N, C-alpha and C positions, 0 to 999 in steps of 0.2 A: 699523259692525256688528261684533260679536265674531266670532271665528273659529269655524267649524263643526267644525274638527278639534280633538279634545281635546289639551291640552298633553301633551308626551311623558311627563312624570312621572306624570300621571294615567292615561295609556294603559298604562304599565308596571304600575301598581298593579292595574289591571283585568285584566291578563293573568295575574296570579299565580293567582287562583282558577280560571282556565280552563286552567291548565297541566296538564291531565290528558287522557288519551286518551278520545276520544268513541266511544261505541258506535254501531253503524250506525243504530239507531232515533233517537237524539238528533241525530245528524248530519243525517238526513233532515228532521227537524222544523225545525232551524235553517235549512237550505237553502230549505225551503218558505216560512218567514217572511221570508227575505231577498228572495225573488222578489216576495212581496206588497208589501214596503216599497219595493223599487226601482220597481215599477209605480206605487205611490202617489206617490213622489217625482217620477217623470217626469210624471205627470198634473198635479201641483200646480205644478211649476216649469218644465216643458218641457225639463229638463236630464237627461241620463243621469248616474247616480251615478258611474260610473267615469271620466267626462270632467270632473267638477267638481273642479278643482284649486285654484281661488282663490275660495272661497265668500265671503270677506270683501268681494269686489268685486261680488257678485251681490245684487240686491235681491229677497230671498226672504222669505217669511213665517216667523213664529216656529214654526208647525207644521211647515213644511218643514225648518227647522233641527233640530228634535227628531227628525224622521224620519232625517235625515242622521246624527245622532249615534248613533241606534239601530243604523243599518247599520254604522257603524264598530265598535261593540261586537260585533255578530254576526260580522262578518268577522274580528275579532280572535280570537273563539272558534274559528272554522274554520281559521285559518292560524297560530295561536300555536305556539310551539315545544313539542313534547310531550316527555314524559320518554323518554329513549332507553333501550330495553330493555337489560338487563344482558348479554344475548348479544352485542349490538353492541359494547358496551364491551370485552368479552372479546376480540373480534376486533381491535379497535383496539389494545389493550394487547399482544396477540401480535405485531402489526406493529412496535410500539415496541421490544419486547424481542428480536425475532428476530435482528437484526444486531449486538447488543451482545455483545462478548467478555467473558467473566468472568475473564480472566487478571488483571485489576486490580480485580475485584469491581464493575465498572461495572453489570452487570445487577442485582446486589443493591441497589446505590445507587438505580437507577431504580425498582425495586419499592418501596423505602422512600419515595421522593418521590411516587409515584402514590398510595400508601396514605394520605398526609397531606392530599390535596386535599379530600376530603369523606368523610362516613360511608359513602355508597354506594360510592365507589371503594375505600375501605378494605375493605368487606365483599366486593366482587368480587375484589379482589386476594388476600385471605386465604383465600377459599373455592374458588378455581380451582386445581386440582392441577397443571395444566400449567405454571403460572408458577413452580412450586417444584421442577421436575424437573432444573434445572441448578443444582447446588450452588455456593456460592462457593468460592474457593481457600482451603484449610486449610494455612497456611504456618507452619512452626516454625523459620524461618531468621533472622528478624529483619532481613532485607535488602530486603524487598519494599516498594516505594513505594505502600502502600495508602492509601486515603482516611482510614481510621481504624485506629489500632493496637488490636487486640483482645487482651484477656486470654485466658489459657488456658481459664478457666471460661466465659467468654462464647462461645468457640469450641464448647465442648461443648453449651451451651444452644442455640446457633445450629444446630448439626447436628441436634439433636432437633426443632427447629421445622421444618426442611426435611423431615426424615423423616416427621413427622406430617402436614404440609400437602400433601405429595406423595402422600398415601395409600399405595396399593400399586403405584404406577406405577414403571416403570424410570426411573433417574436417571443423570445424568452428574456427575462430580466430579474434583477434582485435589487430591492430597495431596503436600506438599513438606516435606522435612526435610533441612536442611543443618547442618553442624557443622565445627569445626576438627579437625585431626589430633589424635588422642588425646582427643577429646571424650567426654562422658558422655551416655548416653541420657536423654532427657526422659520421665519416666513419663507425663506428661499426653499427650504425642504418641503414645506407644505405646497408651494407653488409647483415644484417639480413633481410631487406626488399627484397633484390635480392634473398636470399635463399627461401623465401616464394613464390616469383614470379616463381621460377624454378619448383615448384610443383603446379602451378595454376590449373592444370587439376583435382586436388583433392579438390579444394575449394567448400564448400557447403554453408557457410555463411561467408562473409568477411566484416570487418569494418575497415576503414582507417580514421585516423585523421592526416592530412598532411598539410604542408605549400603549398601554391598555386603553387610554382615552383618546387615541388618534385614529382608531379603526373607523370611526364614523365618516372620515373623509372618503371611504370606499363605497359609501351608499349609492352614488350614481351608477355603479356598474351593474345594477340589477337588470336582468333581461338582455344583457349585451355579450355574455360570455359564451359565444358560439364555438370558439376554437380552443378554449382552455382545457388542457389535459392533465397538467400537474400544478399542484398548489402547495405552498409551504408557508405556514403562519407561525411566526415566532413572537411570543408575547413578552413584553418587558414592563418594568414598573411604570405606573401611571405618573402623570405630572403631579397629581395631588397624592401625597404619601398615604393619607388615611382613607383614600377612596375604597369603599366596600361594595359599591353598586355592581351587580352582576352585568356581564357583557354578553349580549346576544347578537349574533351576526347571522343574517339570512341572505346576504348579498350573493352568495354562491349557490343558492339552492336550485337554480335552474341551469347550471352549467352542464349542458347535455353531453359533453365529451370528457368530463372529468373522470380520470381513472386512478390517479395517485394523489394521496394526501399525507402531508407531514405536519405535525403540530408539536411545538416545544415551548416551555416556559421555565427556563433554568433559574431565573432570579425572582420568581414569584413564590410566596409562601402561602400555603392553604391555611386560612384563618377562620373559616366558617363551614357549616355542615353541607350546604348545597354547592354544586359546581359553580366556580367563579366565572368560567368562560364556556359559553355554549355556541356552537356553530352548527348551522343547518346546511347540510350538503345532500346531494343525490346519493345517499348511502348505498342504495341497491345496485349502483353501477361501478362502485369502487373495486379496483383490483389489488391495490396495495395500500397499507396504512402503516405509518410510523409515528408513534407517540413518545416523544422525549420529555421526561418529567411530567407525565400526563396525569398529574394529580387533580388538575383543575377543571377537567371536562369529562364527558362520558363518551368520547368518540370511539374508544375501543369497544365499549358495550354496543354502540350503535352499529358498528361494522359487523359484529357477531350476529346481531339480530336481523340486519337487513341485507347484508351482502354475502350470505353464506354460500350461495351458488356461484359467485364470481371471484371472490377474493383469493389471491394466490400468495400473498406475503403479509405477515402481521409482525410488527415490531413494537413492543411496549416496554418502556422504561419509566418506572414510577418511584417516587420517594415513599409514598404511603400506599402500600399494597392494598389495604382494605378499601380505599376509595376507588380502585380500578377493577380488581378481579372479583371482589366480594359481590359486586352488583350483578355479576354474571352467574352467580351460584344459584342454580335451579335444579329441579329434580329430573329434568329431561335432557337426554344427550343432544349435543349439537354436532351435526355432520357438516363439515366443510370439504366438499369433494375435490376442489381444485387447489387447496392450500398446500404449497410446497415448502414454505419457510415460516417458522414460528420462533421468535426470539422474545423471551421474557426476562426482564431484570427488575427485581423488586427488593425493597428493603423493609426493615421494621420487624417488630415482634410478630411471630406467627407467620412469617413470610413463606417458609417452605410448606407449612400446612395449607395455606391458601393456594399456593402454586399447584400442589398435587391434587387438591380438591377440584381445582379448575381443570387440570388435565384429565381427571377421571370423567369429566363430562364431555370431552371432545372425542370425535371420531374423524380421523384425518387420513383418508385412503391414499392421497398423493404426497404425503409429507416426505421431504428429502433432507431438510436442514432443521435441526432442533438445537436451540441454545437456551439454557436456564442459568440465570445469575441471581443470587440472593445473598446479600451481605448483612452483617450485624444480626445474626439469628440467635435465638435462644436454643439451648440444646433440646432437640426433639428426636430422641433416639428411636422412637417408634415409627419414624418415616424412613423408608428405604427407597431412595431415588432410582436405583437400578431396577428394582422390582416394579416400581410405578411406571417407568418408561417402557419396560418390557410389556406390561399390560396394555399400554397405549398402542404399541406396535402390533400386538396380537389382536387387539380389538379393531384396529384400523386396517390391518393387512398391508401396511406400508413398508418400505425398505429405505432406511436412512443412508444418506451419503455423507452427511456432516453432523457430528454430535459434539456439543460443547456443554460441559457441566461445571458449575462454579465449585471451587475448592471448598468453600465453607459449606455449601449445600451438601456435599458428600461427607466432609470431615465431621460435621456435627451429627451425622446420621449413623456412623460406624457400620457401613454396609458390609456384607460378606463378599469376599473376592469371587466366590462362585456365582453370585448374582451378576457381577460384571461379565463373567465368562458367558453366562446364559444370554445376557443382553447382546454381546458381540456376535454370538452365533446367529442371532436374528437379523444381523446387518451385514450380509455378505458383500454388499456394494459400497461399504464404508470407504471413503477417501480421506476424510479429515476427522481426527479424534482428539479432543481436548478435554482431559479429565484430571482430577486430583488423584493422588495416590499416596498410600502409606507403605510401610515395609511389606505388609502382606500382599497388597496389590502388585507390587513389583515382583514378588516371588512367584505369584500365581498368574501373572499377566500372560495369557496365551493369545497370540495374534495370528496364528497360522491359518485360522479360518476366515481371515479378512484379506484375501490376496490382492485387492485393489488399493489397500491403504497406502497413501503417499506421505501424509504428514501426521505426526504424532506429537502432541503437546502435553507434557506432564508437569503439573503444578504441585509442588510439595508443600505440606503444611509447615507451620513455623517450627515444629519440634524436630524437623529434619536437620537443622543446623546447616553445616557448610555444604552438604550434598556431595562431598568428595567420594563417598562410597557408591554413588550412583553410577559413576563411569564404568567400572568393570562389569557391573550387573547389566547395564543397558547395552554395552558392547556385546556381551554374551547373548543377550536376547536377540539383538539384530543379526548376529552371526548365525544363531540357530534358525531364525526365521528364514534367512537367505538360503541356507543349506537345505532346509526342509522343502522350500518352495522351488528349488532349482529345477525340478522336473516340469514346472510350469513355464519354463523359458524366461521371458521378460518379467513375469510376475515375481520372480525371486528378487528383483531389484526395484520393485515398485516403491518401497519405502525410501523416499528421497530425503526426508528430514525429520529429525527428532529434536524438539525444543524442550529443555528442562528449565523451569522457572522456579527459583527458590523463594517462594512467596514469604514476605515479611522478614527476610534476612537483611539484605542491604548491608550498609556499613554498621558495625557495632557502635552503640552509644559510648562505650568506654572499653578500654583494653585491660581492665583489671585482671590480674592473674595470667596475663598473656605469656609472661616470661617464667612462670612457675613450671616445674617438671610435670608433664602429663601423667595421669595415673592409669590410662588405658590406651589401647591402639586407636579407638574411635576418637578419644579426646586429642590424641596426637594429630590425627588428620584434621580435626577442627582447628587445632592450634596453628597448624601450618597454613590453613586457608585464611585464618584471621591475620596471620603474619603478613600475608600478601596485601591484605587491605590496609594493615598498619603502615607498611612501607609505601603504599600508594598515597596514603594521607600525608606522610611526613617527608617523603623523598622527592615529590614532584612539585613544581611551582603551582601557585605563588608561595613565596616565603615571606615571613616577617623579619625585621631586623633582629628580634629576640631569638629567632631560630638559630642564627649563626653563633650566638653566645651561650646557648643552652647546652651545657656539657652533659646533663642527664639525658637529654633527647638524643644526642650523638651516641651515647653509650647504649641506649635502647635500640637505636637503629643498627648499631654494630652487632648487637645480640640477634636481631632479626636476620641480618645478612648472614651471620654465622650459621643460623639454623637452616637457611636455604642452601648454604654451601655444603651442609652435612647431609642433605637428602641423598638417598641411595638410588642409583640408576636402575636397580632391579626392583624397586618398591613400586607396586602398581598404584598405590595411593599417592606416592610422590609424583608419578606420571600425571595423575589426575590434577594435582595441585598446579603443576607446571603448565599443562595444556588447557584443560577445560576451565580451570579457575583463574587463568590469566597470569600465572607466576612468571612464565618465560617472557610474556609480552611486557610486563612491568620491568623486569630486569633489563630488557633490551632498551626500553625508554630511558632508564637510569643511565645506562652505558652511553647513550647518544646525547645526553645533556651537555651543552656547550660550556656552561658556566659553573658546572658542579652543583653539589647539594650541600646543605649544612653539615659540617663535620667531614667533608670530603678530603680536606688537606691532611687530616690525621688518620682517617680510616680508609681512604682510597675506595669509596663506594663505587664510583664509576668503573674503575679498573676491575674490581672484584665482580661487579655485575656482568661485565663483558666476559670475564673468565668463566662464570657459571653458564652463560649462554653457550660458549664454545664447548664446555664440558657436556652439555645436554644436546647440542646440535646433532651429532651423528646418531644418537639413540632416537631422538624424536623424528628425524628424517627417515630412518629405517622403519620405525613404527608406522609412520604416515604413508610411506611408499607401499607397504604390503597390505594396506587396508583400503577397501572400497568406500567405507564410511569413515569420515574424519571428524575429529573434535575441533570446534571453533569457539573461541571466547567471544562473547558479545558485550556483556557488561557484568557488574558485580553480582547480579542476580540471575543472569541468563547465560546459558551456554547451549550449543547446538551440535548435533551429530548429523552431518550431511553426506549424501552420496556423491561420489565423484566418478563419472563415466570412465571406463578403461582407456578409451582413446584420448581423453583429456589428460589422464594420469600419466600416460606414456610420454606425451609431449611436454609435460611440466618439468622444468629444470629444478635442480636442488635449490637454486636461489629463489625461484618463484615459490617453491614449496615452503621455504623458510620464511618468506614474506607473509605467506598465509598463516604461519604459526604465530609470528610476533605482532601482527597487526590486529586491530579490532575488526571482526568480520560482521557485516550487516546482511 
């Protein structure tokens, strides 16, 4: 007997005309007819319609089969996919576009792709103003890696499209103009900038990257910035190389809604005593300030003086610390009651002294994130950053959730590990900790009183060498922490990730003495780590023609391979070399090379590398399987210890686990 279920192709064809929304009256009529036919089918066959899954095996009449087919059609009309209203598609597209950055015009590209799917989508995209309120980047520098290189005329037409389709709503945009020293102004760029200025009353977020002597084109915007909430000014070299006239901008002084300000000047050098760039803003209403390379203005000082009661975030990065922080040095404490984020990065002689003098003046009751960076400092052993920060916390009554301290800032100060312990005891809510450490810090680092800690970043000074010895010590610390906090339940596994950054190590400049016998266990570990770097430099592409003829190179590569072949499976430092320092990953890459390496015909490097991988595979898999925290190689200077949930570990096969060992993990 033929099947009572219509073929799939026929069912699809019958769904097409019914693919329209049913009104309540028609829906009620169909439901009544379904009930009648189900009762008739049950009476004639003794079977319920919804339980009839194999009709070809049932001995039923032709009339019952027709009834069954009719029920299939009616249920298709009731349950077919209806046309999704345009309002729903608008919400879906908003979710798609929400997290797309327009720095590389990704948002515009997504809009173009959505509009090409169907006529309905094209109509929705082109008629919804909210999709067109974030303008693409208008760049006249010729250096941006954009998906499409746009002509100047197309930029103008594109701007008009966005202005039209966004109707009268506020919009966000970025305008960038770069040029070489002594360059000539591009008339098309100036014309497009003037067109944006003409609609300044609609600016919501504006970003300008301009030469120093092009800011005067913004002068017509005075008294028009009623919707502007975010402003980013990036200062570039002036057209006149020797121009030393100070730039004063007051075009934004009456922006009544301005809350966020970013200023940077990366390629300008400070060459005179007074600030080169001065901008007048409604400082008292700012909530966040970010100054990148802020040597040329006094914005940071203005925010501290005028926006103390409102500012929530301060970021200041300067090349000359004396030009930024010293101006704020007074005898009176500065209370910033709403400040939650403070990030300071300064360079130059006396940097740490100025930083801590500045911190001594601050009272920050709401502070949650603190980052201090200071490079190229002179030795200032009388400054103890842990103690200074502890005093800031005690004075302010705040509780830090994120603490980042520059490695040089701490290493130059030689603080006591007990100071770190006392500092961490004052931060019970700490989630992210980024600090430098020496041997004493690692020995005395006690983290059990920070149960919420999820991420730990340890930056080693240069003298730590290969960092091979860190693996066992860190693993022991994490294991102890997990066991001690086990009675807190989930707190025992809060530590999700430990990053170790071997600052200043990288690739060695030379491999002198690499093949000499080590005189100590520590030197042996360092030698093994350097051997991995040596093989990575010499064994992986690209190769030069001379590499295939260099017999001495082949001999040294053979010595390095023999040293790795001789590593003991029971040696903990050998495990560290293979896992966290990337040894096993390198050997796997060598084994998978299709065309071989220099010297491979004589020394069989690929075959030997594969044999070493097979030798270590059972041991590394067993070690990885029994640990909740696993080592991952990231690059020559960074390795990580990451937590793997038990449910994921159980489902992970040996092959997946091995792939996690031999590949670079990001």
